[in-house]
Structure formats: C-alpha cells, structure tokens
C-alpha positions in Angstrom: 132.8 144.3 51.9 134.6 147.0 53.8 135.7 146.0 57.8 134.9 149.2 60.0 137.2 149.0 63.0 136.2 151.4 65.5 139.5 152.4 68.0 140.8 154.6 70.3 144.3 155.8 70.0 145.4 152.7 67.2 144.2 149.8 69.6 141.2 147.8 67.8 137.7 147.5 70.2 135.7 146.0 67.7 135.0 144.8 64.3 131.7 144.6 62.4 131.0 144.8 58.2 129.0 146.4 56.1 128.5 146.2 52.4 128.9 150.3 50.7 127.3 151.5 47.5 129.4 151.0 44.4 128.7 154.4 42.9 130.5 155.7 46.1 133.3 158.6 45.8 134.4 160.5 48.4 132.9 164.1 48.4 136.7 165.4 49.1 137.6 164.1 46.0 134.7 166.1 44.2 135.7 168.9 46.1 139.4 168.9 45.0 138.3 167.8 41.0 136.2 171.2 41.9 139.0 173.5 43.5 141.7 172.6 41.0 139.5 174.1 38.2 138.4 177.1 40.3 142.1 177.5 41.1 143.2 177.6 37.5 140.3 179.7 36.4 141.2 182.3 39.8 145.1 182.1 38.3 144.4 183.5 35.0 142.2 186.2 36.5 144.7 187.1 38.8 147.2 188.1 35.6 144.7 191.1 34.6 144.1 192.4 38.3 147.5 191.4 40.0 148.0 193.1 43.6 150.3 195.9 43.4 154.1 195.1 45.1 154.7 197.8 47.5 157.8 198.1 50.1 157.7 195.1 52.7 157.0 196.5 56.5 159.8 194.9 58.7 157.8 195.8 61.8 154.3 196.5 60.7 151.7 198.6 62.3 148.5 196.5 61.5 148.3 192.6 61.0 145.0 191.5 60.1 144.7 187.4 60.4 141.2 185.7 58.8 139.5 183.6 61.0 135.8 183.1 59.6 135.1 179.6 60.3 134.3 177.8 63.7 135.3 177.8 67.0 137.6 174.8 66.8 139.4 176.8 63.6 140.0 179.9 65.7 141.3 178.1 68.2 144.0 176.0 66.1 145.4 179.5 65.1 146.8 179.9 68.6 150.4 179.0 67.7 150.3 181.7 64.8 148.6 184.6 67.1 150.3 184.2 70.2 153.9 184.3 68.0 153.0 187.0 66.0 152.0 189.0 68.9 155.2 187.8 70.7 157.5 188.6 67.3 155.8 191.8 66.9 154.5 193.3 70.2 154.0 196.9 68.7 151.7 196.0 66.0 147.7 195.6 66.5 146.8 192.6 66.0 143.3 192.1 64.5 141.3 189.2 63.8 138.4 189.1 60.7 135.7 186.8 60.9 132.8 185.9 63.4 131.3 187.7 66.2 132.4 185.7 68.8 136.2 186.0 68.5 136.6 188.7 71.0 134.9 186.4 73.2 136.9 183.6 72.8 140.1 185.3 72.6 139.5 187.2 76.1 142.1 187.8 78.8 144.8 185.8 75.8 146.7 188.9 75.5 147.7 188.9 71.7 143.5 190.3 70.0 143.3 193.9 69.7 140.5 194.4 67.5 138.0 192.2 65.8 136.2 193.0 63.0 132.7 191.3 61.6 132.8 189.4 58.1 130.9 186.5 57.9 131.0 184.9 54.7 127.6 183.1 53.3 129.9 179.7 52.4 130.5 179.2 56.0 127.2 178.4 56.7 126.1 174.4 55.9 122.9 175.0 53.8 122.1 177.7 51.2 125.4 178.9 51.0 125.3 180.6 46.9 122.0 182.1 47.0 123.7 185.0 45.7 120.2 187.4 46.5 119.9 185.9 50.3 120.4 188.6 53.0 123.6 186.7 54.4 125.2 187.8 50.9 124.0 191.5 51.0 125.3 191.2 54.8 128.6 190.2 53.8 129.2 192.6 50.6 128.3 195.3 53.3 130.7 193.9 55.8 133.4 193.8 53.1 132.6 197.4 52.6 133.4 197.8 56.1 136.7 196.3 56.7 137.9 197.5 53.2 138.2 201.0 55.0 140.4 199.5 57.2 144.3 199.5 55.5 146.6 196.7 56.9 150.2 196.0 56.4 150.0 192.3 56.7 147.3 190.4 55.7 147.4 186.7 56.5 145.2 183.5 55.6 146.1 180.3 56.6 143.1 178.1 54.9 144.1 176.3 51.4 140.9 177.8 50.0 140.3 180.3 47.3 137.7 182.1 48.1 140.1 183.4 51.2 142.5 184.4 48.3 139.5 186.4 46.4 139.4 188.4 49.7 142.8 189.3 50.2 142.3 190.8 47.3 139.6 192.8 47.8 140.9 193.9 51.3 143.3 196.1 51.6 147.0 195.7 52.9 150.4 196.3 51.8 151.5 192.3 52.2 149.0 189.4 51.9 150.5 186.0 52.9 148.5 182.5 51.8 148.6 179.6 49.9 148.9 180.7 45.8 148.3 177.1 45.4 144.6 177.5 46.1 144.6 180.3 42.9 144.7 183.6 42.6 148.4 183.5 43.1 149.4 187.3 41.8 146.9 188.2 44.8 149.4 186.9 46.9 152.2 188.7 48.1 153.9 186.0 50.3 153.3 182.6 49.4 153.5 179.9 52.1 154.7 177.4 49.2 152.9 174.3 50.0 150.5 172.3 47.4 147.2 171.0 48.7 148.9 167.1 49.2 151.6 168.9 51.7 148.4 170.9 53.2 146.8 167.8 53.9 149.6 166.3 55.5 149.5 168.5 58.7 147.4 168.9 61.7 146.0 172.4 61.8 148.0 173.4 64.7 151.1 172.4 63.1 149.8 174.1 60.0 150.1 177.7 61.8 153.1 177.0 63.3 154.2 176.6 59.9 152.7 179.4 58.7 154.2 181.5 61.6 157.8 180.5 60.6 156.8 181.5 57.0 156.3 185.2 58.3 158.4 185.5 60.9 161.3 183.2 60.5 162.9 184.2 64.3 159.6 183.7 66.0 159.5 181.2 68.8 157.1 178.2 68.6 153.9 178.2 70.7 151.5 175.3 72.2 147.8 175.3 71.2 147.2 176.2 74.8 144.7 179.0 76.6 146.6 181.7 78.9 146.0 180.3 82.3 144.0 183.2 84.2 143.7 182.8 87.8 140.6 184.9 88.3 138.3 183.4 86.2 139.6 180.1 87.2 138.2 180.8 90.9 134.7 182.4 89.6 134.5 179.0 88.0 135.5 176.9 90.9 132.6 179.2 93.0 130.2 178.3 90.3 130.8 174.5 90.9 130.8 174.5 94.6 128.0 176.4 94.4 126.2 173.7 92.3 127.3 170.8 94.7 130.6 169.9 93.8 132.7 168.7 96.6 136.3 167.1 95.0 137.1 164.7 92.6 137.5 164.2 89.2 134.7 166.5 86.8 133.2 165.1 83.8 132.2 167.7 81.2 129.5 166.7 78.7 129.3 168.1 75.1 126.9 166.5 72.6 126.6 169.6 70.0 128.9 170.5 67.2 128.6 173.5 64.2 128.2 171.4 61.5 125.3 169.3 61.9 126.9 165.8 60.5 129.2 165.7 63.6 126.7 165.8 66.0 126.4 162.1 67.9 122.8 161.5 69.0 122.6 162.8 72.6 120.9 159.4 73.2 124.6 157.8 72.5 126.0 160.3 75.6 123.5 158.9 78.1 124.3 155.4 77.2 128.2 155.8 77.5 127.5 157.7 80.6 125.4 154.8 82.1 128.4 152.4 80.8 131.4 154.4 83.1 132.5 151.7 85.5 134.6 154.9 87.8 132.1 157.2 88.5 133.4 160.9 87.9 132.5 162.9 91.3 130.3 165.6 89.1 129.2 166.0 85.9 129.1 169.3 83.9 126.5 169.1 81.1 127.4 171.6 79.0 123.9 173.2 77.0 123.5 173.3 73.4 121.7 170.6 71.9 122.0 168.3 75.3 118.7 168.2 77.2 118.9 168.6 81.1 119.6 165.3 82.5 116.6 163.4 84.4 117.2 162.5 87.8 115.5 159.0 87.0 118.9 157.7 85.8 121.5 160.0 86.8 122.6 160.1 90.5 126.2 161.4 90.2 125.8 165.1 91.0 125.5 167.1 88.3 124.4 170.5 87.0 124.0 172.5 83.6 126.1 175.1 82.5 124.9 178.5 80.2 127.5 181.2 79.2 130.0 182.8 76.6 132.5 181.5 75.7 135.5 183.1 77.9 133.5 181.6 80.8 133.6 178.3 79.4 137.0 178.3 79.1 137.9 178.9 82.9 135.2 176.4 83.4 137.4 173.9 81.4 140.6 174.9 82.7 139.4 173.7 86.1 137.8 170.6 85.1 139.7 166.9 84.3 137.7 165.1 81.2 135.7 165.8 78.4 133.1 164.1 76.4 132.1 165.4 73.5 132.2 164.8 69.2 134.8 166.8 66.8 133.7 170.4 67.9 134.7 173.5 68.5 134.5 173.1 72.1 136.3 169.7 72.0 139.3 172.1 71.0 138.6 174.5 73.6 138.8 171.8 76.5 142.3 170.4 74.6 143.3 174.1 74.6 142.0 174.6 78.2 143.8 171.4 79.6 141.0 169.2 79.8 141.7 165.4 78.6 139.5 164.7 75.8 137.8 162.0 74.6 135.7 162.8 71.3 133.6 160.6 68.9 135.4 160.9 65.5 132.2 160.7 62.4 133.0 162.4 59.6 135.9 164.7 60.5 139.6 163.8 59.6 141.2 163.0 62.7 144.9 163.5 60.4 143.8 167.6 60.6 141.2 168.0 63.9 142.7 165.5 66.3 142.1 167.3 70.1 145.4 169.1 69.8 148.3 167.6 72.4 149.1 164.8 74.8 146.7 162.2 76.6 143.9 162.8 74.4 141.9 159.9 72.8 139.2 159.5 69.6 136.7 156.7 69.1 136.5 156.4 65.6 135.0 153.6 62.8 137.7 152.9 59.7 138.3 152.7 57.2 135.9 155.4 56.0 136.4 155.7 52.1 134.0 158.5 52.2 135.8 160.7 55.1 136.4 163.7 55.3 132.9 164.4 54.7 131.5 167.6 52.8 128.0 169.0 53.6 125.8 166.2 53.2 126.6 162.2 53.8 126.2 160.1 51.0 125.1 157.1 52.7 121.1 156.8 53.8 122.6 156.6 57.5 125.8 158.1 58.7 127.9 155.0 59.1 130.8 156.6 60.9 128.8 157.2 63.5 126.0 154.3 63.8 128.9 152.0 64.0 130.4 153.5 67.0 130.5 151.3 69.7 129.2 153.1 73.2 131.7 150.8 75.2 134.4 152.6 72.9 134.1 156.2 74.2 133.0 154.9 78.0 136.2 152.8 78.3 138.3 155.8 77.5 136.2 157.9 79.7 137.0 155.7 82.3 140.7 155.9 81.7 141.0 159.1 82.0 138.7 159.2 85.3 141.6 157.1 86.6 144.1 159.4 85.2 142.9 162.3 87.0 142.1 160.5 90.5 145.4 159.1 90.7 147.3 162.8 89.8 145.3 164.2 92.0 146.5 161.8 94.9 149.7 161.6 94.1 150.3 165.1 93.9 148.1 165.6 96.9 146.0 168.0 95.8 142.8 169.7 98.0 139.7 168.1 97.4 138.1 170.9 95.8 141.2 171.0 93.2 
C-alpha cells in the first residue's frame, strides 16, 4: 500500500491510497542499467578512436553548444549561454539543435548562429528505426554541421549519444561528461558522475558547466532579457482583445511529451473553482481548445504566434497555469509566477526556475521520473492530483499580483 500525497511546495493538501503492481520497477532504473552497460562499451571503443589532443584555445573564435531537446531544456541553458557570451564576447556562439532555437533566443544577444541537427531519439516514438526518414535526415544534417570547425564544442547532458556527437563533429576541444561513456572523446571533463548529476537542477547544472569551462565567468539567472518594444506590442495585443487592467492569467495545457499533458477538462475545472477571478485569461493554443462562453464569463482570448512573441506576452502577464513543459519554463524565465501540474517529470531537475512558483504533485511516486511510456494502466501521477491543489495555488498568485500592483501604484494596464 502506497500513500499518495498531493502537495504545493512542501504543504500537504490531501491524501489517498492506491495499490501499485508488484512488478513495478522504475523505468529510470532500467534506463540507468542500460546506460552503464553502453557507457562501458563506448569507453572501450574510444580507446581505438580517441579525439586528438590539440592546444587549448584561450580565446575561442567559434563555440558550439548542443541544444537538441525540448524548449524547456534550451531555456535552462540560459546561465551557460549568457555567461559564455560575456566571458568570450568576440567568439561566435552557435547553437546546434532544433529549428526553433533562433526564434526562442531572438533578441537575447548571445546567439550568433544556429545549426539544425535533430537526433531521432529526441522524439517520443520510433526513436531507433534506423531506416526511417528521420535517421536519413539526421545523417544529412550531421554531414552539414561537420563542415564547420569549432574551437569549443559543448554538451551539458549526461548522455552517451551526445558524447558520440562530440566525436563526430569537428572541434579543437570538447566539453562533456566523460563518465557517460566514450571518455576519450571528451577533451575537458565536467567531472560529475550520474549520481552527482542527478542531484542538480538543470539550470544549476548549466551554471556549474560554465564555471568548469570559464572559471572566472559571472553567474547569471535563468531569465530572458527585457525587450521593451516587444512588450509594448504584447500589451497592445491584450488591449485590442479586451484587457483593461488587473492580473492576467495565462493557461497552457500542452506539453511536448504526451505523458506530461494534464487533460484540458482538468484545467477547465481549475479555472471554474477559482475564488479570485483574474481580470483577463489568455489561452495559449496548442492542445487546449478555444474556451466556450457558456461557462467562462471572464474576458479572455486565444493567443497564437511564435516563440519570440510568446516571450514578450508572458513577460507582461502575471500568473501562468500549466504543466511541466517548455512553455512553463519560458513563463518562469519571463517573470511570470508559475503554477504547474507535475506528473511524470522530476521536479528536482525541472521545477520552475526562480522564486515564488508553486507545483502540484502526487508523491511518493516510485515510477517517477517516467521515460517514454506509462507502466500503469492509467497515469496515477496525474489522476490522483486534485484540481483544488492548483486552483488554490492560482488564487494565491493572483492575490499576490493584485497586492503588488496596488502597493507599487502601477497603472491599471500594467
């Protein structure tokens, strides 16, 4: 018998019990077993294909950073990316990964160029169908990126597949976790094993990697840069859609990983249960359908647009309601106060960065963190999460936003 406690922060909200199958084994535990075996094989192979040692570049001209996973993973690289640019202002800082990286980091001042290189294993299904189109595209993209010579090439994931890419791409020096496997493919080791890596939040990991690369680099928070012109356009959008002042609630029910999506009906229930009504609600259209007026009387609108514009919108809103997703991390980095439903994700690694955020989570949950498929017949980590947990947290954040505006004597449209 396992007790499940849903909580916000460290305060218990409710308790319920359920019986988990005796065959249950954490998917993450199985992953670690496979990872250790693959790492030993790669260490052996690296004996016969070591990366040639070249003189270290004190002032690199080109720095490549692997950023191949989700939006949230890219956002959590902000301490590393901003610190690298400040420490090496004359170097070209180039991101290697998804096509949307240039849009996400538009106006941030550190991204000089992006290269598209999308590994098939970053999808959630059919990762290793070697003869499929994604693999042929990946091979073509790898060949294209190999045409570029980097002085530094950096990976901050404890992932053998990224270490292999450090070997395949061209660079004078490579930075990564040698303990992940293929240690002779890494020129400069971050010197963390898996256990130490798993103790760190991913933005803290980025900051730690920065210090290993440039010990004199300054620390930076996981925040986007304020862009007044873009913020003014976002305020104009709100005004044209009916906003006239007061706390703005942003709702996003989607997530890149299907396992991290809380059903849209649950979000509707949370909004209906709010005691403190927001002045305006913005629904970010992805999974959530356009709300119907038969139950929602609060002024609202549906937002559609790119990542650069979304950053600006989030920076002028007050409270974000969503799940453990890339947009959640964008909201936290934009200054929004976050209330998030956590299901299979590990909050120790991926909770919203910064202060003043709250999460709803069912625990203990022995199968967390999840991998690519739920081991239960239904997602217990979400099904046991009470709507009241999130609605109470949203109420608190709306009150805080209202009181802050009054105390600061901010204009009504702020």
